[in-house]
N, C-alpha and C positions, 0 to 999 in steps of 0.2 A: 167278455172273454177273460180268461184267467191265466194263472202262471203255467198250468199244465199245457195249455194251447201254445204259449210262448216257447216252452221247452220242446214241444213237438216241431214247431217251425224251425228252431235252431238245429235240431237233429236232422231234419230234412235238408237244411242248408249244408250240413256236413256230408250227408249222403250225396247230394248233387255235386259237391266239390270233388268227392272221390270218383264219381262217375265221370266228371270232367277230366280228371287226370287219366283215367282208364282210356277214355275216348281219344285223348290227345296222344297218348303213347302208342296205342294199338291201331289207331286210324280206323276203328270200327264205327258202326253206325247204330247208336241206341236211340230209338224213337225218331230217327232221321234228324238228330240235332248234332251240331258240331261241338267240340270241346269248349269253345268260347261262349257258345250259347248256354251250355250247362253251367259255366262259371257265372254268367249273368243271372241265371235262375238261382244259384246258390247265394249270390249277393242280395238279391231281392228278398229271398226267404229269410236270410239272416237279419236284414234290416227290419223286416216286418215282425219277426220274432222279438227283437229287442224293443221295438215300439210297443208291442203288446205287453211285454214285461214291465216297461216303464209306466205304461198306462194303468196297469193293475196294482202298482205299488202305492 
């Protein structure tokens, strides 16, 4: 894997965090996941993106 993949994972983490905020404030249902579940997805994607970036360095 390369740096581009790591950047994509970090960007997906940011998108998931924004979705988490939206779901938490509006109480809507995106893909039937709660806001806390979205923030967990954001954390996992961010950690994985940083891992890939360190691995390719």
